[in-house]
N, C-alpha and C positions, 0 to 999 in steps of 0.2 A: 808636549810632543816628545817621544822618546829620543834619546840621543843615540845615533848610530854607533858611536864609539863604545856604548855600553852593551851593544848586541854582540853576543859571542860569535867569533868566526865559525865555530863549530855549528851553530844554529843556521848561519847563512849557507854553509856547505850542505847541511841536511836539507834545507829548503830548496836549494838548487837541484839536489839529487832527487827529491820528491817530485818537483816539477818536471824534471827530465823523465822520470819513471812514468808519470801520468801521460806525458806526450808519447813515449814509446808504446805504451799499452794502447792508447787511443789510436795511434797511427796503425799499429798492427791489426787491431780489431776492424778498422776501416778497410784495410787491405783484404782481410778475410771476407768481410761483407761483399766487397766488390767482386772478389774471385768467385764466391758462391753465387752471386747474382748472374755472373757471366756463364757459369756452369749450368745454372737453371735455364737461362735463355737458350743455351745450346741444346739442352734436353727438350725444351718446348719445340724448338725447330726440328729436332730429330723425330718427334712424334709426327709432325706434318710430313716429313720426308718418308716415314714408314707408310703413311697413308698413300702417298704417291706411288711407292713401290707396289702396293696392293692393286693400284689401278693399271699399272703398266702391262701385266700379262693379258688382261682383258682387251686392252687397246691393241696390243700386238696381234692377238688372235683375230680380232675383227679386221684389222688391216690385211692380215695374211690371206684371208679369203678373197680379197679384191686385188691385191697387188702381189701376185705370186712371183713375179720376176724381181721383186725388191728384197730378195732374201738377205742380201748382205746388210742392208739397212736394218732390217728386223733383227738379225743376229747381233748387230752392234748395240741395239737398244737392250736386248736381253743380257748381253755381256756387261754393258755399262751398269745395268741394274744390279747384277750379281756383284760386281766390283764395289758398288756403293754400299750394298747391304753388308758386305764382308770387310769393309775398310776398318782398320784398327787405328785408333788415335785420331785426334781432332784434325790435324793437318791432312792426313790421308783421306779422311772422310770428306773434307771440304774439296779436295782435288777430285775425288771420285764423283762428287755431286756435280762439279763443273762438267765432267765428261758425260754424265748422264743427261744433263740439261742440253748439251750440244747434240747428243744422239736423239733425244726427243724432238729437238728443233728440226733435225733432218727428217725424222719420221713425219712430222706435221707438214713439212714442205713437200714431200712426195705425195701426200694425200691429195694435193691440189690437182694432180694429173688424173684422178679417178672420180669422175662426176657421180657414179653410182655409190661409191663409198661416202662421198660428201653428203649424199641424200639419205644414207642409212641412219635410221633413228637410233639404233644402238650405238653406232659410232658417234653421232652427234651428242648423245648423252655422255658418253665417255670423254669426248673432247671437252664438253662443258665442265664436267667434273674435274678434269685435269687442269683446265683453265682456272677454276675456282681454287684448286689445290695450289697451283703456282702462285696465285695471289696471296694465299695464306702463308706460303713459304716465304714470299718476298717480305711480308710483314714481320714474320718471325726472324728473318735474316736481318732486317733493319734494327729490330730490338736487340738481337744478339750483337750486332756490330756496335751499337750504341753502348751497351754495357761493357763490351770488351775495350772500346776506346776509353771509356771512363777508367776502367781498371788499369790499362796500359799507361794512361796519362799519370795516374797516381804513382805508378812504379817509376816513371821517368822524372817527375818533378822533385825539386829540392824542397824540403829536406826529407820527404817521405821515401825518396829513392835510397837513402841510407838504411832505413828500416827494411825496405824491400830486399836490398842486397844482403843484409845480415841474415834475414830469415829465409832467403832463397826463393822469393817470389819471382816468377818468370812471366814474360809477356805472352799473351795469347794471340792466335792468328785470327785475322778478320776473314769473313766469308765474302770474298770479292769476286767480281767477274774477271776471269783471266783471259777469256777468248774475246778478242776485239770485235769479232763479227756479232757477238751478242749485244754490243753497244750500238750497232747500227740500227737505223729505223727499218721496220719491217715494211716491205713493199707489198701492197695489196693490189691485185688486178682482178677485174671482173670481166 
């Protein structure tokens, strides 16, 4: 067994520095992987959101033919869609998406007052497509939030928070429901 007193202090320092360097590189690379995964998750969610944007004009035009005096609601949907499409940055995009979801919710609520519209095959197809798209968006949002939570946690916990701070890693925003009315159960009446 080697005698520790015979090991050069220089070798011990070099060994500690080497271990520290390996840890820094490993932590940095892990943070990069998590950041890239959360960016990828946002891009996947954005693809679903773009598909929803494409459905909205057809939906608005179909409703417009039946609900002529609901002009303000239809204009709100069109404006919310435009804001969401033109939003810059992740935080603005997520806020605009919340506004668009609320506007679409109001649009779907007013259609209940128009039995002819609810029986229109084109409207029913569009409504089903939108429902399917919302389910895909919800799945993409869950995946995005999970990857962002993983990334944010890595930034917050010791000791990786030291590396995150040194290299300027910043927390990302979760895609959350900000409107309390969206959390309420939907009331269905026949």
